[in-house]
N, C-alpha and C positions, 0 to 999 in steps of 0.2 A: 430698320431703312434696309428695300432692295435696289438696287442698282443700274439697268442692263450692262457690263460691256462687252465687248469683244474682241475678241481676239484679233493679230492685221492678221495671223496665218490659216486663221476662218469664215475672212473676207475675200468672195466671188468677183469675176472681176469680172469691166466691159466687156465685152464680143460684141456690135453693134446696136446702134443706136438708131432710133426715127423720132424725125421732130414733122409736129403735124400742127394745120392751126390751128390743134388748144392742150395736145399731149409729147409729153417729153416720156418717150419709151428709149431702155435700155436692158437688150438679154442681156444674163451675164452663162456666168461660165459653169456656173449647177441650173443650168435647165431657168432659170426663174424669166419671166419678165416687171421688173419695176414698171410703173407710167404713173406720173405725176401727173395732174396741172402744170401747162408753162405756164398759167397765170403767176408763179409758182418765182419764175424768172422772166424778170421783164425786156433785158433787157433781145431775151430771147425771143418775146412776146410784140419784140417789135422789131426785128431783122424779119428782113424776107428774106422768101424760103432760103434760094443763092446761099442768103448770108447761114442760116439757120443750117441750112447741108452740108458749111465749111466746116467741117467736124474733125478733128480728132483724139484718137487717145491716148493720155500722158501716163508712170507713171507703172507701163508695162497694164498700164487696164482698166488701173484705180480712177481716173477722172478722164472727164474729158474734158475739149477746152474750143472754142469758139473764136478764133486769130479778129475777124474782120470784126466780132461784137465784143472781147474782150471780158468771154463771159470763161469761169471754172467751176465744175459744179466736180465734185467727189462722191462716190461708188458706198461713198460711208453716212455720205450729206441724203444723197437714192435713196439708200438700206432704210436709217430713222429719219423716211420724212422729213426732212426739214427745209425749206423754200431757204431762199436768200436772202443772205441778213446782209446783201447792200444797202443802206441809208439815202432817204426821201434824199435827199439833198447829195446823193452821190449820185446817185439817178438821170438824177435835174440836170448834171451840169456836163454825166455824159450826153447824156438825152438834145440836151443841145449844140455837142460839140459837136454832132453828125450832120453832115455835112449834104448838102446837096449839090447834082449837079443840074446846069440847066442850059438846056441845046434850046435855039431857035421855039425859043418860048413854051418851051419841052420840059414838067419834070421831074427824071427820073426817075421809076420804083425807088420810094428807101423812108423805108416809114418813122415818120416822126412826127410830131407834134402835127396838129389844124392850122394854128395858128403858125408855128412854122412854115407849111408849103404856103396856107395867102401869103406870108411877108413876100415867101417867091418865083411868085403866081403873077406880087408886083413888081415887084422888080424887075423880071422880063420885060412886060408889059413897055417900062423905063426906059428899060433895055435897048427897044427896037423901033424908041421913039427917034424920031431925029435922022 
């Protein structure tokens, strides 16, 4: 049986990151661009444009970190085509902990589940009554 091994010295670094509505793309130091479905990383998929664009390179370009979304993706996982290993339970806990800011009964854009949005809208209506 043969297996793929990647030597750390042979792994390119990430130079640039672009996140669209459905794709995460990383430009690498060796000239390649790797693009993967955003659906592989549910926190990114749930994030706002502002949150998705708030990233920084970590480990001298060996990974990407999104502070507002608490998401980290390594170049190794991108090269190997490995989606997030986060459990559904962990993701649901993170999703339910997201904060929605309500001002004058308007919900500021924060991608969360539809049920949470409905709860926030109802709460906003009650807070303006009386």
